C-alpha positions as a Markdown table, in Angstrom:
| # | Residue | x | y | z |
|---|---|---|---|---|
| 1 | Met | -180.7 | 115.2 | 87.6 |
| 2 | Ser | -183.3 | 117.0 | 87.3 |
| 3 | Thr | -185.2 | 117.5 | 84.1 |
| 4 | Arg | -184.1 | 121.4 | 83.2 |
| 5 | Glu | -180.3 | 119.6 | 83.2 |
| 6 | Arg | -180.7 | 116.6 | 81.4 |
| 7 | Arg | -182.0 | 119.5 | 78.0 |
| 8 | Arg | -179.0 | 121.5 | 79.2 |
| 9 | Arg | -176.8 | 118.3 | 78.2 |
| 10 | Met | -178.7 | 116.8 | 75.5 |
| 11 | Ser | -175.6 | 116.9 | 72.2 |
| 12 | Leu | -176.5 | 118.7 | 69.0 |
| 13 | Ser | -177.6 | 115.6 | 67.6 |
| 14 | Asp | -179.9 | 114.4 | 70.0 |
| 15 | Ile | -181.4 | 117.9 | 69.1 |
| 16 | Ser | -181.3 | 117.7 | 66.0 |
| 17 | Cys | -183.0 | 114.4 | 65.2 |
| 18 | Gly | -185.3 | 115.3 | 67.2 |
| 19 | Thr | -186.8 | 117.9 | 65.5 |
| 20 | Pro | -188.4 | 117.0 | 62.0 |
| 21 | Ser | -187.9 | 120.1 | 61.1 |
| 22 | Ala | -183.7 | 120.3 | 62.5 |
| 23 | Thr | -183.8 | 117.3 | 60.5 |
| 24 | Arg | -185.5 | 119.1 | 57.0 |
| 25 | Cys | -183.4 | 122.2 | 57.2 |
| 26 | Thr | -180.0 | 120.1 | 57.6 |
| 27 | Arg | -180.6 | 117.9 | 54.9 |
| 28 | Ser | -181.7 | 121.4 | 52.7 |
| 29 | Ala | -178.2 | 122.8 | 53.4 |
| 30 | Thr | -176.2 | 119.3 | 53.4 |
| 31 | Gly | -178.2 | 119.2 | 50.1 |
| 32 | Ala | -177.2 | 123.3 | 48.9 |
| 33 | Ala | -173.4 | 122.2 | 49.5 |
| 34 | Ser | -172.9 | 119.4 | 47.8 |
| 35 | Cys | -175.0 | 121.0 | 44.8 |
| 36 | Leu | -172.5 | 124.1 | 45.0 |
| 37 | Cys | -169.4 | 120.8 | 45.3 |
| 38 | Leu | -170.8 | 119.6 | 41.9 |
| 39 | Val | -170.6 | 123.4 | 40.1 |
| 40 | Asn | -167.8 | 123.9 | 41.4 |
| 41 | Ile | -166.7 | 121.3 | 39.8 |
| 42 | Val | -167.9 | 121.3 | 36.4 |
| 43 | Leu | -166.3 | 125.1 | 36.3 |
| 44 | Gln | -162.8 | 124.3 | 37.2 |
| 45 | Leu | -162.8 | 121.0 | 34.5 |
| 46 | Leu | -164.4 | 123.8 | 32.2 |
| 47 | Met | -161.8 | 126.4 | 33.1 |
| 48 | Met | -159.2 | 123.7 | 33.3 |
| 49 | Asp | -159.9 | 123.1 | 29.5 |
| 50 | Ser | -160.0 | 126.9 | 28.5 |
| 51 | Phe | -156.9 | 127.7 | 30.1 |
| 52 | Phe | -155.6 | 124.1 | 27.8 |
| 53 | Gly | -156.0 | 125.8 | 25.1 |
| 54 | Gly | -159.2 | 122.8 | 24.2 |
| 55 | Glu | -156.8 | 120.0 | 24.9 |
| 56 | Phe | -157.8 | 119.0 | 28.9 |
| 57 | Phe | -160.6 | 116.9 | 27.3 |
| 58 | Ser | -159.5 | 115.4 | 24.7 |
| 59 | Tyr | -156.3 | 114.5 | 26.4 |
| 60 | Gly | -156.9 | 111.2 | 28.0 |
| 61 | Val | -158.1 | 109.9 | 24.0 |
| 62 | Lys | -155.1 | 110.9 | 22.4 |
| 63 | Val | -152.9 | 108.8 | 25.0 |
| 64 | Leu | -155.1 | 105.7 | 24.8 |
| 65 | Gly | -154.8 | 105.7 | 21.3 |
| 66 | Tyr | -150.3 | 106.7 | 21.0 |
| 67 | Ser | -150.5 | 103.2 | 23.4 |
| 68 | Glu | -150.4 | 101.2 | 20.8 |
| 69 | Val | -147.7 | 102.8 | 18.9 |
| 70 | Pro | -143.8 | 102.2 | 19.7 |
| 71 | Gln | -142.6 | 103.7 | 22.9 |
| 72 | Glu | -139.2 | 105.5 | 20.0 |
| 73 | Gln | -142.5 | 106.5 | 17.6 |
| 74 | Arg | -144.7 | 107.9 | 20.2 |
| 75 | Met | -144.9 | 111.8 | 20.5 |
| 76 | Asp | -146.5 | 113.7 | 24.1 |
| 77 | Pro | -150.5 | 115.1 | 23.2 |
| 78 | Met | -149.8 | 117.4 | 25.1 |
| 79 | Ile | -146.4 | 119.5 | 23.5 |
| 80 | Tyr | -148.9 | 121.4 | 21.4 |
| 81 | Val | -149.7 | 122.7 | 24.7 |
| 82 | Phe | -146.7 | 123.2 | 26.4 |
| 83 | Pro | -143.6 | 122.9 | 23.1 |
| 84 | Pro | -140.3 | 122.6 | 24.9 |
| 85 | Arg | -137.6 | 124.8 | 24.3 |
| 86 | His | -134.6 | 124.3 | 22.7 |
């Protein structure tokens, strides 16, 4: 096998690991994608909180507070957001 054929058969990982500029580019792209994912998660949390009228972030704390109350006296904290139909 000639040198030319070996170069053509190299995998993408061999090429990207072999050149420092490609590695930097890959790291930059991965970092940018991770930052975009984080921004997406934060925006979704804020949108959920606004959709539920500010009850989304405080829901877990309210549920923990109701765990000490007997079952007969408990009331679902989300009843303010989604009132039951009668």
